C-alpha positions as CSV (number, residue, x, y, z in Angstrom):
1,X,0.1,0.1,0.1
2,X,1.8,3.1,-1.3
3,X,-0.3,5.7,0.8
4,X,0.3,3.8,4.2
5,X,3.6,5.2,4.9
6,X,2.3,8.8,4.4
7,X,-0.6,8.0,6.7
8,X,1.4,6.7,9.4
9,X,3.9,9.6,9.1
10,X,0.9,12.0,9.4
11,X,-0.5,10.3,12.4
12,X,2.9,10.2,13.9
13,X,3.1,14.1,13.4
14,X,-0.2,14.4,15.2
15,X,0.8,12.3,18.2
16,X,-1.3,9.2,17.5
17,X,-0.2,5.7,17.6
18,X,-2.7,3.7,15.2
19,X,-3.5,0.2,15.4
20,X,-2.8,-1.8,12.2
21,X,-5.6,-4.4,11.1
22,X,-5.0,-6.7,8.1
23,X,-7.5,-7.8,5.5
24,X,-7.4,-11.3,6.8
25,X,-8.5,-10.2,10.2
26,X,-11.4,-8.4,8.7
27,X,-12.4,-11.6,7.1
28,X,-13.1,-13.4,10.2
29,X,-16.4,-11.8,11.8
30,X,-15.3,-12.7,15.4
31,X,-11.7,-11.4,15.1
32,X,-12.9,-8.3,13.2
33,X,-15.4,-7.6,16.1
34,X,-12.5,-7.8,18.6
35,X,-10.1,-5.8,16.6
36,X,-12.6,-3.0,15.9
37,X,-14.1,-2.9,19.3
38,X,-13.1,0.3,21.1
39,X,-11.8,2.1,18.3
40,X,-13.1,5.5,17.4
41,X,-12.3,5.9,13.7
42,X,-10.9,3.6,10.9
43,X,-8.7,4.6,8.0
44,X,-9.4,1.9,5.5
45,X,-7.9,1.3,2.0
46,X,-9.9,0.1,-1.0
47,X,-8.3,-3.4,-0.9
48,X,-9.9,-4.0,2.7
49,X,-13.3,-2.8,1.7
50,X,-15.0,-5.5,-0.5
51,X,-17.7,-8.1,-0.6
52,X,-16.3,-10.3,2.2
53,X,-15.2,-7.6,4.6
54,X,-18.3,-5.1,4.3
55,X,-20.6,-7.1,6.6
56,X,-17.9,-6.6,9.4
57,X,-17.3,-3.0,8.5
58,X,-21.0,-2.2,8.4
59,X,-21.3,-3.0,12.3
60,X,-18.4,-0.5,12.9
61,X,-19.8,2.7,15.0
62,X,-16.8,5.0,14.8
63,X,-15.8,7.3,12.1
64,X,-14.7,5.4,8.7
65,X,-12.8,7.0,5.9
66,X,-12.0,5.0,2.8
67,X,-9.3,6.0,0.6
68,X,-7.5,4.8,-2.6
69,X,-11.0,4.2,-4.4
70,X,-11.2,6.2,-7.7
71,X,-15.0,6.2,-7.8
72,X,-17.7,7.0,-5.1
73,X,-18.8,3.9,-3.4
74,X,-22.8,3.9,-3.5
75,X,-24.3,2.2,-0.5
76,X,-21.3,2.5,1.7
77,X,-21.6,4.8,4.8
78,X,-18.0,6.4,5.2
79,X,-16.3,9.2,4.2
80,X,-14.4,8.8,0.8
81,X,-11.2,10.4,-0.4
82,X,-10.2,9.8,-4.1
83,X,-7.9,11.7,-6.5
84,X,-8.6,13.6,-9.6
85,X,-6.4,12.3,-12.3
86,X,-7.8,14.7,-14.9
87,X,-5.3,17.4,-13.3
88,X,-2.2,15.6,-14.1
89,X,-3.4,14.4,-17.4
90,X,-4.3,17.6,-18.6
91,X,-0.9,18.9,-17.6
92,X,0.7,15.8,-19.4
93,X,-1.4,16.2,-22.6
94,X,-0.7,20.0,-22.9
95,X,3.0,18.9,-23.1
96,X,2.7,15.7,-25.1
97,X,0.2,17.0,-27.7
98,X,-1.7,13.7,-28.3
99,X,-3.1,14.9,-31.5
100,X,0.4,14.7,-32.9
101,X,0.7,11.0,-32.6
102,X,0.2,8.3,-35.2
103,X,-1.4,6.1,-32.7
104,X,-2.6,6.3,-29.1
105,X,-2.6,3.0,-27.3
106,X,-4.3,2.6,-23.8
107,X,-3.3,-0.2,-21.4
108,X,-5.3,-0.7,-18.4
109,X,-6.3,-3.5,-15.8
110,X,-9.8,-4.7,-15.5
111,X,-10.7,-4.1,-11.9
112,X,-13.2,-1.2,-11.0
113,X,-10.5,1.5,-10.2
114,X,-8.8,0.6,-13.4
115,X,-11.9,1.0,-15.5
116,X,-12.5,4.5,-13.7
117,X,-8.9,5.5,-14.7
118,X,-9.5,4.2,-18.2
119,X,-12.6,6.3,-18.4
120,X,-10.8,9.5,-17.0
121,X,-8.0,9.0,-19.8
122,X,-10.7,8.8,-22.4
123,X,-12.7,11.9,-21.2
124,X,-9.4,13.8,-21.1
125,X,-8.4,12.7,-24.6
126,X,-11.8,13.9,-25.8
127,X,-10.9,17.3,-24.5
128,X,-8.1,17.5,-26.8
129,X,-10.1,16.1,-29.8
130,X,-8.4,12.9,-29.6
131,X,-9.4,9.0,-29.0
132,X,-7.5,5.9,-28.7
133,X,-6.6,3.8,-31.7
134,X,-6.1,0.6,-29.7
135,X,-6.7,-0.8,-26.2
136,X,-5.1,-3.5,-24.3
137,X,-6.8,-5.0,-20.9
138,X,-4.5,-6.9,-18.8
139,X,-5.3,-9.3,-16.1
140,X,-2.7,-9.6,-13.4
141,X,-1.3,-13.2,-13.1
142,X,-1.5,-14.5,-9.5
143,X,1.2,-12.9,-7.2
144,X,2.3,-10.5,-9.9
145,X,2.3,-6.8,-9.4
146,X,1.6,-6.5,-13.0
147,X,5.0,-6.0,-14.5
148,X,5.3,-9.6,-15.7
149,X,1.8,-9.6,-17.1
150,X,2.3,-6.4,-19.1
151,X,5.5,-7.8,-20.4
152,X,3.8,-10.9,-21.8
153,X,0.5,-9.3,-22.8
154,X,2.0,-6.5,-24.7
155,X,4.2,-8.5,-27.0
156,X,1.9,-8.5,-29.7
157,X,1.7,-4.6,-29.6
158,X,5.4,-3.8,-30.1
159,X,5.2,-3.7,-33.9
160,X,2.7,-0.8,-33.4
161,X,4.4,1.2,-31.0
162,X,6.9,3.3,-33.2
163,X,5.6,7.1,-33.2
164,X,3.0,6.1,-30.9
165,X,1.7,7.5,-27.6
166,X,1.2,4.7,-25.0
167,X,-1.0,5.5,-22.0
168,X,-0.6,3.3,-19.0
169,X,-2.9,3.4,-16.0
170,X,-0.2,1.5,-13.8
171,X,3.5,2.2,-13.4
172,X,3.7,-1.5,-12.7
173,X,2.4,-2.3,-16.3
174,X,4.9,0.5,-17.6
175,X,7.9,-1.3,-16.2
176,X,7.1,-4.4,-18.1
177,X,6.2,-2.5,-21.2
178,X,9.5,-0.5,-21.3
179,X,11.6,-3.7,-20.7
180,X,9.9,-5.4,-23.7
181,X,10.3,-2.2,-25.9
182,X,14.0,-1.8,-24.9
183,X,14.4,-5.7,-25.9
184,X,13.0,-4.8,-29.1
185,X,15.2,-1.8,-29.8
186,X,12.6,0.8,-29.1
187,X,13.3,3.6,-26.6
188,X,10.5,5.7,-24.9
189,X,11.3,9.3,-25.3
190,X,13.1,8.7,-28.7
191,X,11.0,6.2,-30.6
192,X,7.5,6.7,-28.8
193,X,6.2,8.3,-25.8
194,X,4.9,6.6,-22.8
195,X,2.7,8.1,-20.1
196,X,2.3,6.3,-16.9
197,X,0.2,6.8,-13.8
198,X,0.8,6.3,-10.0
199,X,4.5,7.6,-9.3
200,X,5.5,4.5,-7.5
201,X,9.1,5.5,-8.2
202,X,8.3,8.6,-6.1
203,X,7.4,6.0,-3.3
204,X,10.9,4.6,-3.5
205,X,10.2,1.5,-5.9
206,X,12.8,1.3,-8.5
207,X,12.9,-1.9,-10.1
208,X,15.6,-0.9,-12.5
209,X,17.6,0.9,-9.7
210,X,17.0,4.3,-11.9
211,X,13.9,6.4,-12.4
212,X,12.8,6.4,-15.9
213,X,9.0,6.7,-16.1
214,X,7.1,9.8,-17.1
215,X,4.3,9.4,-14.6
216,X,1.3,11.2,-13.1
217,X,1.5,11.5,-9.3
218,X,-1.5,10.2,-7.3
219,X,-0.6,12.9,-4.7
220,X,-0.2,10.3,-2.0
221,X,0.9,12.5,0.9
222,X,-1.8,14.9,0.6
223,X,-4.5,12.2,0.3
224,X,-3.1,10.5,3.3
């Protein structure tokens, strides 16, 4: 969870010592009841609020704030904090001029947050009079952050990448795509452009020991 370190730092600054509750603890009704008992508030990430944990969470009587979701959760009684990616996309498109590319390829996952990001990208492209010419939806292999799945899934698209703009809704997808492109003699920034989302490198994740992505920051500290 990339937001957790920022949230913990903010709690420490305010003089609080938070309890950490795992997703697995929330799955067990009896254990969840014991862990939630006596708490005044709950800051919960999107990954902890899903079909199997909601019955336990609905019994919580304190203040609950859900973060990392990128769409409004209807029917969920809690405060919700989510980023507006259009701000960063507009800034990036003003610099990249998407209308100047031969092709625009959008890469995204299939879960609800990824589909919200996809729609945000499409809407912001439309503001520039552009649309995507190709889409690739990636399903992560079990245990994979997305890097390997993107590397494998994007192989059939490499031939279409020269002079293209690739829009990736995940830095992890971008790591795999860049590795594949470089193996095929293509360099982002020279032969094509790649715009990513998340700025996990800003959170200290450097799979290649050097920052190389052009990415939109999810403003983790301010959200936390």
